[in-house]
C-alpha positions in Angstrom: 1.7 18.1 -18.5 -0.4 18.8 -15.5 -3.6 19.3 -17.6 -3.6 15.8 -19.0 -2.1 13.9 -16.0 -4.2 10.9 -14.9 -3.5 8.2 -12.4 -1.7 5.2 -14.0 -3.4 2.8 -11.7 -7.0 3.8 -11.7 -7.2 6.5 -14.4 -8.5 9.2 -12.1 -8.2 12.7 -13.5 -8.2 14.4 -10.0 -4.5 13.8 -9.3 -2.3 16.4 -7.6 1.4 17.0 -7.1 3.2 16.6 -3.7 6.8 17.6 -4.1 8.3 15.4 -6.8 5.5 12.8 -6.6 2.0 12.8 -7.9 -0.9 11.4 -5.7 -4.3 10.0 -6.6 -7.0 10.9 -4.1 -9.2 8.0 -5.2 -6.9 5.0 -4.9 -4.0 6.5 -2.9 -1.4 5.6 -5.6 1.8 7.7 -5.6 4.2 7.9 -8.6 7.0 10.0 -10.1 6.2 11.0 -13.7 10.0 11.5 -14.3 10.7 7.9 -13.4 11.8 5.9 -16.4 10.7 2.5 -15.1 7.1 3.7 -14.6 5.9 1.5 -11.8 2.2 1.0 -12.6 -0.3 -1.6 -11.4 0.6 -3.8 -14.4 4.3 -4.0 -13.9 4.7 -3.5 -10.1 7.1 -6.1 -8.6 5.4 -9.0 -7.0 4.7 -8.5 -3.3 4.8 -11.7 -1.3 3.7 -12.6 2.2 5.8 -14.3 4.8 5.1 -17.7 3.3 5.9 -16.7 -0.2 2.3 -16.3 -1.5 1.8 -13.5 -4.0 -0.5 -10.8 -2.6 -2.9 -8.8 -4.7 -5.2 -5.7 -4.1 -8.3 -6.7 -2.1 -6.8 -9.8 -0.5 -7.3 -10.5 3.2 -4.2 -11.1 5.4 -3.5 -12.0 9.0 -0.8 -10.3 11.1 1.7 -12.9 12.3 3.3 -11.1 15.2 2.5 -8.2 17.6 3.4 -4.9 15.9 4.0 -1.8 17.9 2.7 1.4 16.3 5.3 4.1 16.2 4.1 7.2 18.1 1.2 5.5 19.8 0.8 3.3 22.8 -1.4 0.7 21.0 -0.3 -2.6 19.5 -1.6 -4.6 16.5 -2.0 -8.1 18.0 -0.9 -11.3 16.3 -3.8 -12.9 14.5 -5.5 -9.7 13.6 -7.3 -10.2 10.2 -7.1 -7.3 7.8 -9.5 -7.3 4.8 -9.2 -5.4 1.5 -5.5 -4.6 1.5 -4.1 -2.2 -1.1 -0.5 -2.8 -2.5 1.6 0.4 -2.7 5.1 1.1 -4.0 6.8 2.3 -0.8 10.5 3.1 -0.5 10.4 2.5 3.3 9.3 -1.2 3.0 5.7 -0.6 4.1 4.1 -2.0 0.9 0.6 -2.7 2.2 -1.9 0.0 2.9 -4.9 -1.0 4.9 -7.5 0.0 7.5 -7.6 -1.8 10.8 -10.6 -1.4 13.1 -9.6 0.3 16.3 -6.4 1.6 14.8 -7.4 3.3 11.5 -5.5 3.6 8.2 -2.0 2.2 8.5 0.8 0.8 6.3 2.3 -2.7 7.0 5.3 -4.6 5.7 4.4 -7.7 3.8 7.0 -9.7 5.8 4.7 -9.5 8.9 1.5 -10.9 7.3 0.3 -14.1 5.8 -2.5 -14.5 3.2 -5.7 -15.5 4.8 
């Protein structure tokens, strides 16, 4: 099974196991091959912003309230624009992966952003 495993989102062949999940180093997608529902890019549940707009990979969003960063003294200010988001299937509710200048790579909850 490991020899022919590819990422269901981007098709990358350089995937690796991490516990019970598999990870793709190119797109950052995580999945469980034992999962019967097979959450892939084609059938991932719709992720909506605070206004109800459907979000997609590559969209730009704006943060709608000040967000404290756990374990750091910095804050992501309201009105910060984030470009090129990536939607992820996260169990903790942080379903947007992105990079914010001055902060770095971070995950956000879609309820705290609006589509720009």
